[in-house]
C-alpha positions, -999 to +999 in steps of 0.1 A: +000+000+000+028+024+008+043+019-027+010+029-042+009+061-021+044+070-030+038+064-067+006+086-066+025+113-047+055+116-069+034+114-101+012+142-088+041+164-078+058+159-112+026+165-131+021+198-113+057+208-121+051+199-158+019+220-157+039+250-147+068+245-170+083+217-191+118+223-178+106+221-141+088+189-149+118+172-164+139+182-135+113+168-110+111+136-130+149+131-130+151+139-093+127+111-084+141+087-110+175+089-094+162+090-058+136+063-056+144+025-053+129+003-080+111-016-052+086+013-050+061-005-073+027-018-079+025-056-084+007-067-116-010-100-122+005-128-143+034-121-166+026-084-170+055-060-164+052-045-129+044-008-126+073+009-108+074+045-098+101+050-125+079+037-153+050+058-141+072+089-141+086+080-175+052+076-191+041+109-176+072+127-189+067+112-224+031+124-225+040+159-215+069+162-240+047+148-268+018+172-261+042+202-258+059+193-291+024+195-306+023+231-295+058+238-305+071+242-270+098+216-271+110+218-306+148+218-310+167+222-342+189+193-352+185+156-352+191+138-319+225+121-320+228+083-312+191+077-317+196+056-349+223+035-332+200+030-302+172+018-326+197-007-342+206-020-308+169-024-301+165-043-334+193-067-325+177-073-291+144-080-309+161-108-330+176-122-298+142-122-282+128-142-311+154-169-305+154-167-267+156-197-245+133-180-220+107-161-240+087-143-214+117-129-194+133-119-228+101-100-238+101-082-205+138-073-209+131-059-244+102-038-231+125-025-204+151-014-230+124+003-251+109+022-221+138+028-198+165+035-224+152+042-259+120+062-249+137+079-219+166+091-241+142+105-267+121+122-240+151+139-224+168+148-257+136+162-271+125+180-239+157+199-231+152+233-247+179+254-233+210+255-212+189+266-182+169+234-187+201+213-188+214+229-156+180+222-140+180+184-147+217+181-137+210+199-104+180+177-097+201+145-103+229+158-081+205+167-052+188+133-055+222+116-052+230+139-023+199+127-005+208+091-012+243+098+003+226+113+033+205+082+038+237+061+035+254+082+061+226+077+085+227+040+077+264+039+084+263+057+118+228+050+130+227+014+118+193+019+102+184+020+065+155+044+064+148+035+028+136+001+039+107+018+057+094+032+024+103+002+003+101-030+025+110-052-005+144-035-008+172-060-001+187-056+033+223-068+031+240-073+065+271-052+070+266-034+037+256+003+031+231+004+002+207+033+009+180+032-019+200+007-040+199-031-043+236-035-038+265-016-022+285-016-054+257+000-074+252+025-047+289+034-047+288+039-085+259+063-082+280+084-058+310+083-082+288+093-112+272+122-094+305+136-080+318+153-112+283+168-118+283+182-083+317+197-089+305+215-120+274+228-102+297+246-077+304+271-105+267+277-110+256+280-074+248+314-062+267+328-032+251+320+002+229+291+011+229+275-024+267+275-026+270+261+009+246+233+000+266+226-032+298+223-011+281+200+014+270+176-014+304+177-031+320+166+002+293+141+010+294+121-022+330+108-019+324+099+017+293+079+008+312+063-021+337+051+005+308+036+026+301+014-004+332-006+004+340-015-031+371-010-053+353-005-085+334+027-074+366+040-057+384+036-090+355+053-108+356+082-084+393+086-090+387+085-128+361+112-125+384+134-105+412+129-131+389+139-160+377+170-141+413+180-133+423+178-169+392+191-188+371+212-164+394+243-161+415+260-134+386+268-109+377+231-107+413+221-102+415+245-073+385+229-057+399+194-063+431+205-046+411+218-016+392+185-015+425+166-017+438+185+013+406+177+032+410+140+023+446+140+034+436+155+068+409+128+071+434+100+064+458+115+090+431+117+117+413+085+108+441+060+099+416+032+097+402+047+065+435+044+048+441+009+061+407-002+047+414+013+013+450-001+012+439-036+022+412-038-004+436-028-032+463-052-019+437-080-020+433-075-057+468-088-063+462-121-046+443-152-056+438-167-021+411-143-010+376-136-021+385-101-031+414-113-052+394-141-069+367-116-079+388-101-107+396-135-121+359-144-119+349-115-141+374-127-168+360-162-164+325-148-173+338-140-208+353-174-213+321-191-202+300-169-225+323-177-254+322-214-248+284-214-246+279-192-277+303-211-300+283-243-296+259-229-322+263-204-350+229-189-344+236-185-307+269-168-314+252-142-336+220-135-315+228-150-281+203-166-257+180-136-253+175-110-226+165-124-192+178-158-201+208-158-177+185-161-147+171-194-160+204-210-169+224-232-146+260-226-155+278-233-122+296-264-135+311-243-164+333-222-141+368-233-135+368-215-102+342-239-089+305-239-084+304-228-048+293-192-042+314-191-011+345-197-032+333-172-058+324-196-084+292-189-103+274-162-084+261-137-109+271-120-141+292-093-126+301-077-159+274-061-180+294-064-212+299-102-207+263-106-198+252-087-229+275-109-250+258-140-236+223-125-240+226-107-274+255-125-291+282-110-312+256-088-332+242-072-301+276-066-284+291-052-316+263-027-319+267-018-282+304-012-288+296+010-318+270+029-297+294+036-267+323+044-290+301+070-308+290+083-274+326+089-264+332+107-297+301+128-291+313+138-256+347+148-270+331+169-298+306+185-273+334+195-250+357+207-277+330+227-295+318+245-263+327+279-251+349+281-220+320+288-196+302+257-208+332+233-205+331+224-168+296+209-171+304+191-203+336+178-188+315+166-158+291+148-182+321+131-199+334+120-166+300+105-156+298+086-189+333+072-184+324+061-148+293+043-160+312+026-189+338+015-164+312+001-141+298-021-169+331-040-169+329-052-133+292-052-122+258-060-135+237-028-138+204-040-123+194-007-107+175+016-131+186+047-111+220+043-126+206+039-161+184+069-158+213+090-145+235+078-173+210+085-201+201+119-186+237+129-190+239+114-225+209+135-235+227+166-221+258+158-241+237+152-272+219+185-269+252+203-263+265+188-295+235+200-315+239+235-300+276+235-308+268+227-345+241+253-347+264+280-333+292+271-356+269+280-386+271+314-404+251+344-389+215+335-384+221+305-361+201+307-329+218+324-300+201+300-275+218+309-243+215+347-245+179+347-257+166+320-233+185+329-202+182+367-205+150+373-225+149+410-214+180+417-235+176+425-271+199+403-291+217+420-320+236+396-343+271+411-346+291+379-351+306+384-317+306+353-294+292+360-260+298+340-228+271+314-221+266+307-184+247+276-174+224+291-148 
């Protein structure tokens, strides 16, 4: 019953925000999509897909964007990048579904892709009308991640996961900090993905309470990532910091230095933190501990997938279908042994290896082309932007890289991460469209000046003006 009440409440709030303004509605939708656990849902009878809060919000957002497009309120010049590649990936998954060993789970998996990735990307890419709208959805995602980090902090020091009271079906792992996520590693990756976005928002925050709040979130996210107690998210956080230091400009570098000093002071006053981090990394180099065997286990997933797929030419091309892995008993295939305690076959802790198994060489090849094109898009968006725009685009690139890194070592079974990722992809795609438009001869739309400062009369002089994201 509590799930129904939450779904009705967030849908009503988001709808009212959409009624006021499309940009506010999209920001509200992103906020709840990142914040809420997937266990906030309404059970459906039979084999029907369950109605989660995420899906309700997505359908509401799609309806508002479609109706606003009909009135010309969300029209954007330029074709949305990556959409054709996403459609091709969907076609490959359709062929895999037609040859699936578990048809019903595979159909559900295909529907999830169509709704939670393809439709959501189109909604966000079509709905973002201005740089102010982009800043709004990014700010909403960061604040949602900040609240998740706050829940995790309470869970760490109070010993209670308050998210369980709103979503009783949420897994409760002993001795693990998960907040609103199904697993500590996925929770840690959310913190690592949001960190560079929070850094970029520091430059947009107004002096006073808003800036103090932004600093609080920036400091809280790395701490919460540490609570996840996993090497993968820690490496992702370091990768995000490196990208921001190189590509986000001198102001961000100064803030990173300040955070580094704070981190050094923390390690000096709390030596147990350094000992924990050091011991986890040292365990990676060994094969006689569970932590050490986990790296070998992820490589073993690829070998098992290859052995299974090469038994049939059809399977090698299209795989076993989405949702099939949950129905297959492959414990005996693992050289590490079938015991979960010895880290034999436990789960497909590599999204790429799992996709290879489910969608075959065709599906994995199209995914590789999609993600390669995405990285090229990020580079072009950042390179074609004016200096004031680059910190946020560098942050988007960092978030994308963290997610792609996560897919090498964990299964992405929390849609919050997927929604955060594709929100950022839509931002980068929209920035690429604007960069192309502004590179055209005189007559191209001066989006930032006209939309952010409508009271100023714009005179086309050929002079490039700064474009703040506020």
